[in-house]
N, C-alpha and C positions, 0 to 999 in steps of 0.2 A: 504494500500500500504506500502511495506517495505521501510526502509530508503535508501537502496542501489539504488532502482529504482528512488527515489526522487533525490538522489545525482547525478545519471547518467543524469537525465533530466536537472538538474541545470548546469552540465558541458556542455551539448549540447547547452543549451540556452546561456551560457556565450561565448562559442567558436563561435556560430553563430553571436552573437552581436559584436564580435571582427572581423567579416568578414572572419572567417575561412571557407575555402571551404568544402563542404559537404563530398567530398571524403577524405579529410585530417582528418576530424572528424571521419569518418568511420575507417580509418587506426589506429587512436588513440584508439578507443573504441571497434571496431570490433563487432558491433551488427547490426542485421537486421533492427531494429526499428529506426536507426539513420535517414534515409531518411524521414521516416514518421514524426518524431518529428521536423526535420528541416522545413518541409513544414508547419507544424502547427505554429511554431514560426515565420516563414516568413509571415504567414497569420494574425498574430497579437496576437496569444495566448501568455499570460504572466505567467499563472499559471502552476506550475510544478506538481501539485497534480492531481490525477485522478478525473474526474468529477463524480457526483452521477449517479448511474446506475438505470435503470428502473427495475421493477419486485418486487416480494415479498421479503421482508427481511427474513433472516434465524432466525426466532423467534419460529419456531415450535418445535425445539429441546430444550425444557425447562424442568425443573424438573417435572412439572405436567404431561407432555406428556410421559416422560421417565417412571415415576411411573405407568401411565396408561397402557403403553405397558407391563411393568413388571407384573402388576396385571393380564392382559389378558393371558400372557404366564403361570403364576402360576396356573390360573384357568383351562387352557386347554393346555397341553404341545404339542398337535398336531395341534394347530392353525397355519394357514399360514400367511405369510406377507400380502397377499392380503386381507384376512379377517380382520386382524388388521387395515390395511389402511382404509378399508370401515367403520369399527366400529368407528374409531377415526377421520375420514375425513382428513387424511393426505396422502401424497404420499407413494408409495411402497418403493421408494428410501430412504425417511426419516425413514420409519419403519426399513428397512435393516440397515441403519446407527446406529439407536438406539440399535437394537438387537445385532449387532456384535461389534460395537465400544464402546458404552456406557455401555451396560449391560454385554457384554462378553459371549453371548450364541452362541452355534453352534447347528446345526441340525444333530442328529444322529438317524438313523432308524426312521425317520419321527417324532422325538420328539426333542424339544428344551432342551438342557442340558448346564450347565455351561462349559466354556472352560476347557481344561486340565490344570493341574498345571504346572508351570514352574519348571525348575530344582532347583531354589532357594527355591521355595515353597515346593517341594518334600523333599529337604534336611532338611528344618525346621520342617516339619511334622515327618520325620524319627527321628530327634533329640528329639522331644517331646515324641514320642512312646518309644524310648530307655530309656528316663528318667523315664517314667511311669513304664516300665518293670523292671527297676532297683529298683524303690521304692517299688514295690509290688512283 
């Protein structure tokens, strides 16, 4: 949870303890969650931090999984996200996140290829090429 949400909840809790009316708090903060939090504080909640959530933690996207996905793609550029997910026993969404966000691949003509260069990378490469051309 980010610090701004904690701070907002602390302000709501303080104003509610000062017997500030819910509508007045709403006018001061202008958030939809004001009424929900006021009900929680009136019911006895004192903690302003998020409670632990159920479900699996996001530990699947680790370096071992990323390298395994990269290895599968390097072995077969035409492999699908579904095949990778089945092979590594992870979700298709996790595979998609690893391929696009972590490894930087795009699918072009049914093959995984590295993403196109940015303008800065193109400029840097052009500079190296011109330097090499000048030297030789």
